[in-house]
C-alpha positions as CSV (number, residue, x, y, z in Angstrom):
1,M,-155.0,129.0,-100.1
2,F,-154.7,129.5,-96.3
3,D,-157.5,127.3,-94.7
4,L,-158.8,128.9,-91.5
5,K,-160.3,125.6,-90.2
6,G,-158.3,124.4,-87.3
7,K,-156.1,127.4,-87.2
8,V,-155.4,129.4,-84.0
9,I,-156.2,133.0,-84.5
10,A,-155.5,135.8,-82.0
11,V,-157.6,139.0,-82.3
12,T,-157.2,142.2,-80.4
13,G,-160.0,144.7,-79.9
14,A,-162.4,141.8,-80.1
15,G,-165.0,143.2,-77.8
16,S,-166.9,145.1,-80.5
17,G,-166.9,146.2,-84.2
18,I,-164.6,144.6,-86.7
19,G,-162.8,142.6,-83.9
20,F,-166.0,141.0,-82.7
21,A,-167.2,140.2,-86.2
22,L,-163.8,138.7,-87.0
23,T,-164.0,136.5,-83.9
24,E,-167.4,135.3,-84.6
25,L,-166.7,134.6,-88.3
26,A,-163.5,132.8,-87.6
27,L,-165.2,130.6,-85.0
28,R,-167.9,129.8,-87.5
29,S,-165.2,128.9,-90.0
30,G,-163.8,126.3,-87.6
31,A,-160.9,128.2,-86.2
32,K,-159.8,128.5,-82.6
33,V,-159.8,132.1,-81.5
34,A,-157.9,133.9,-78.7
35,A,-159.9,137.1,-78.3
36,S,-158.7,140.1,-76.2
37,D,-160.1,143.5,-75.4
38,V,-159.8,146.1,-72.7
39,K,-163.5,145.3,-72.0
40,P,-164.1,141.7,-73.2
41,D,-167.5,141.2,-71.4
42,S,-169.4,141.2,-74.7
43,L,-167.6,138.0,-75.7
44,S,-169.3,135.9,-73.0
45,A,-172.2,134.9,-75.3
46,L,-169.7,133.6,-77.9
47,Q,-167.9,131.8,-75.1
48,E,-171.1,129.9,-74.3
49,R,-171.6,128.9,-77.9
50,Y,-167.9,127.9,-78.6
51,P,-166.5,126.9,-75.2
52,A,-163.6,124.8,-76.7
53,Q,-162.8,127.1,-79.5
54,L,-162.7,130.5,-77.8
55,H,-160.3,131.8,-75.2
56,I,-161.0,135.3,-73.8
57,A,-158.6,137.7,-72.1
58,T,-158.5,141.3,-70.9
59,L,-155.7,143.2,-72.7
60,D,-154.4,146.8,-73.0
61,V,-152.4,146.6,-76.3
62,S,-150.3,149.5,-75.2
63,D,-148.8,147.4,-72.4
64,R,-145.9,145.6,-74.0
65,Q,-145.4,143.1,-71.2
66,A,-149.1,142.3,-70.9
67,F,-149.1,141.6,-74.7
68,A,-146.1,139.3,-74.4
69,D,-147.8,137.5,-71.4
70,W,-151.0,137.1,-73.4
71,A,-149.1,135.6,-76.4
72,Q,-147.5,133.0,-74.1
73,C,-150.9,132.3,-72.6
74,V,-152.5,131.7,-76.0
75,V,-149.7,129.3,-77.1
76,E,-150.0,127.4,-73.8
77,H,-153.8,127.2,-74.1
78,F,-154.1,126.1,-77.7
79,G,-150.6,124.7,-78.3
80,C,-149.7,127.2,-81.0
81,C,-150.8,130.4,-82.8
82,D,-151.1,130.7,-86.6
83,V,-152.5,134.2,-87.1
84,I,-152.3,137.5,-85.1
85,I,-154.9,140.2,-86.1
86,N,-153.8,143.5,-84.6
87,N,-157.2,145.2,-84.7
88,A,-157.5,147.3,-81.5
89,G,-157.6,151.0,-82.1
90,V,-158.9,154.4,-81.0
91,S,-159.7,157.7,-82.7
92,L,-158.7,161.3,-82.1
93,S,-160.0,164.4,-83.8
94,C,-158.0,167.6,-83.2
95,R,-156.0,170.1,-85.2
96,V,-152.2,170.2,-84.7
97,Q,-152.2,173.7,-83.2
98,S,-154.7,172.6,-80.5
99,M,-153.5,169.1,-79.8
100,Q,-152.3,168.1,-76.4
101,R,-149.1,166.0,-76.4
102,E,-150.6,163.5,-74.0
103,D,-153.5,162.8,-76.4
104,L,-151.1,162.3,-79.3
105,E,-149.1,159.8,-77.2
106,W,-152.3,158.0,-76.1
107,M,-153.2,157.6,-79.8
108,M,-149.7,156.3,-80.8
109,N,-149.4,154.0,-77.9
110,I,-152.6,152.1,-78.9
111,N,-152.8,152.5,-82.7
112,F,-149.1,152.1,-83.5
113,W,-147.2,150.7,-80.6
114,G,-150.1,148.3,-79.9
115,V,-149.4,146.8,-83.4
116,V,-145.7,146.6,-82.8
117,N,-146.3,145.0,-79.4
118,G,-148.5,142.4,-81.1
119,V,-145.9,141.6,-83.8
120,E,-143.1,141.3,-81.2
121,A,-145.1,139.1,-78.9
122,F,-146.5,136.7,-81.6
123,L,-143.9,136.6,-84.4
124,P,-141.5,134.2,-82.7
125,H,-144.4,131.7,-82.3
126,L,-145.6,132.3,-85.9
127,L,-142.2,131.6,-87.3
128,T,-142.4,128.0,-85.9
129,R,-145.5,127.3,-87.9
130,P,-145.6,125.8,-91.5
131,E,-147.7,128.8,-92.6
132,A,-148.8,131.8,-90.6
133,V,-150.2,135.3,-91.0
134,V,-149.8,138.8,-89.5
135,V,-152.8,141.0,-90.1
136,N,-152.3,144.7,-89.2
137,I,-155.4,147.0,-89.4
138,S,-154.4,150.3,-90.8
139,S,-157.1,152.6,-92.3
140,L,-158.2,154.6,-95.3
141,F,-156.5,157.3,-93.3
142,G,-153.3,155.3,-93.7
143,L,-153.6,156.2,-97.4
144,I,-154.9,159.8,-97.3
145,A,-154.6,162.6,-94.9
146,V,-157.4,164.9,-93.8
147,P,-157.7,167.9,-91.4
148,S,-158.0,167.3,-87.7
149,Q,-156.7,163.7,-88.1
150,S,-152.9,164.3,-87.9
151,A,-152.5,162.0,-84.9
152,Y,-154.7,159.2,-86.4
153,N,-153.1,159.7,-89.8
154,A,-149.6,159.5,-88.2
155,A,-150.5,156.2,-86.5
156,K,-152.2,154.6,-89.4
157,F,-149.5,155.7,-91.9
158,A,-146.9,154.2,-89.5
159,V,-148.8,150.9,-89.4
160,R,-148.8,150.8,-93.2
161,G,-145.1,151.5,-93.5
162,Y,-144.2,149.1,-90.7
163,S,-146.3,146.4,-92.3
164,E,-145.1,146.8,-95.8
165,S,-141.5,146.8,-94.8
166,M,-142.1,143.8,-92.5
167,R,-143.6,141.9,-95.5
168,Q,-140.3,142.3,-97.3
169,D,-138.3,141.2,-94.2
170,L,-140.4,138.1,-93.9
171,R,-140.5,137.2,-97.6
172,D,-138.4,134.0,-97.3
173,T,-140.3,132.8,-94.2
174,P,-143.6,131.0,-93.7
175,V,-145.2,134.2,-92.3
176,K,-147.3,136.4,-94.6
177,V,-148.3,140.0,-93.8
178,V,-151.7,141.5,-94.7
179,T,-152.2,145.2,-94.3
180,V,-155.9,146.2,-94.1
181,H,-157.3,149.7,-95.0
182,P,-161.0,150.0,-93.9
183,G,-163.0,153.0,-95.1
184,G,-166.1,153.9,-93.1
185,V,-167.1,150.9,-91.0
186,K,-170.0,151.1,-88.5
187,T,-168.0,150.5,-85.3
188,N,-167.6,152.1,-81.8
189,I,-164.2,153.6,-82.6
190,V,-165.5,157.1,-82.5
191,V,-167.6,156.5,-79.3
192,N,-164.4,155.3,-77.6
193,G,-162.2,158.1,-78.9
194,K,-161.4,161.7,-78.1
195,H,-162.9,164.4,-80.3
196,F,-162.3,168.1,-80.0
197,E,-162.4,169.6,-83.5
198,S,-164.1,168.7,-86.8
199,L,-162.7,168.8,-90.4
200,D,-163.5,172.5,-90.7
201,G,-161.8,173.3,-87.4
202,S,-165.1,173.9,-85.5
203,S,-165.5,172.6,-82.0
204,T,-167.1,169.1,-81.6
205,N,-167.4,166.4,-79.0
206,T,-167.6,162.6,-78.9
207,E,-171.4,162.5,-79.1
208,E,-171.6,164.8,-82.2
209,S,-168.7,163.0,-83.9
210,A,-170.2,159.6,-83.3
211,A,-173.5,160.7,-84.7
212,M,-171.8,162.1,-87.8
213,F,-169.7,159.0,-88.3
214,E,-172.8,156.8,-88.0
215,R,-174.4,158.6,-90.8
216,V,-171.5,158.4,-93.3
217,A,-170.1,155.0,-92.5
218,S,-171.4,152.6,-95.1
219,T,-169.8,149.2,-94.3
220,T,-171.0,146.8,-91.6
221,P,-168.4,145.1,-89.3
222,E,-169.6,141.7,-90.6
223,R,-168.9,142.7,-94.2
224,A,-165.5,144.0,-93.2
225,A,-164.7,140.8,-91.4
226,Q,-165.7,138.7,-94.5
227,I,-163.4,140.8,-96.7
228,I,-160.5,140.6,-94.2
229,L,-160.6,136.8,-93.7
230,R,-161.1,136.3,-97.4
231,G,-157.9,138.3,-98.0
232,V,-156.1,136.2,-95.4
233,E,-157.3,133.0,-97.1
234,K,-156.2,134.2,-100.5
235,G,-152.8,135.6,-99.3
236,K,-153.5,139.1,-100.3
237,P,-150.8,141.5,-99.1
238,R,-153.2,144.5,-99.1
239,V,-156.9,144.6,-98.4
240,L,-159.2,147.6,-99.0
241,I,-162.7,147.7,-97.3
242,G,-165.5,149.8,-98.8
243,R,-166.1,151.7,-102.0
244,D,-164.8,154.8,-100.2
245,A,-161.4,153.2,-99.6
246,V,-161.2,151.9,-103.1
247,F,-162.0,155.2,-104.7
248,L,-159.9,157.4,-102.5
249,D,-156.9,155.0,-102.8
250,L,-157.1,155.5,-106.6
251,L,-157.5,159.2,-106.2
252,Q,-154.4,159.6,-104.1
253,R,-152.4,157.4,-106.5
254,F,-153.2,159.5,-109.5
255,L,-153.2,162.9,-107.7
256,P,-150.8,162.4,-104.8
257,G,-150.1,166.2,-104.4
258,L,-153.6,167.4,-105.1
259,Y,-156.1,164.8,-103.7
260,D,-156.8,167.0,-100.6
261,R,-158.2,169.8,-102.9
262,V,-160.9,167.3,-104.0
263,T,-161.5,165.3,-100.8
264,V,-161.6,168.0,-98.2
265,P,-164.2,170.3,-99.9
266,V,-166.4,167.3,-100.7
267,S,-166.1,166.1,-97.1
268,L,-167.0,169.5,-95.7
269,R,-170.1,169.8,-98.0
270,G,-171.1,166.2,-97.0
271,R,-170.6,167.1,-93.3
272,R,-172.9,170.1,-93.6
273,R,-175.5,168.1,-95.5
274,V,-175.8,165.3,-93.0
275,A,-175.7,167.8,-90.1
276,T,-178.8,169.5,-91.5
277,P,-182.0,168.0,-90.0
């Protein structure tokens, strides 16, 4: 059992959503937290409540050198680091035939290379600890693919493969690897994303996509954080969040070549239903 109390936990994308909930829950569990975000202002209230336990930094996870500098800063501030949670991410909705290369690169730089940057920056420090954990946030869309999500699917499938291989590479070390696959969690990921086309190929925008996501997302960030940290404590290699993630994971396991014939029509009917006033 991995005891969070007294551990030093680094969290990216901590300014909102799952990252903020993870930061708050870890602090309440007695951990010391290094929290980073491109916009960390929302963490100031937590800083006032936990002045000795919380260290806040501004970080763009796509910046490899900045990530390395932050890791060094965390170790200098707290003396060590026991857990890195690579949580920062963005969303993009666009069909392949319409997608701009710069949008795909933007997505991959944050959602995939941001994870790699985090691992490269913190792993040397984690390997010096008696026990340590790498937590990489993939997605339900790292398990199944859907229309208009090719970029997001590519990044999250990549995080999954990278993490599962890394788990094997680190098997004989003190470092455990946890891959997390959230389903619909009520966060700002859509609000902070780029959205051009819906599942059915129709035009959309960020406001419409965010409203739709808010209606279908069923898990709170607080509940997601509880599940993640419980998985860390129990040493689970793989964590699913939400009934949607559990169900669709089973569906793709049993129908790997056919699941899209079930999920896509259902998703399109659901989208039309929630879009109707």
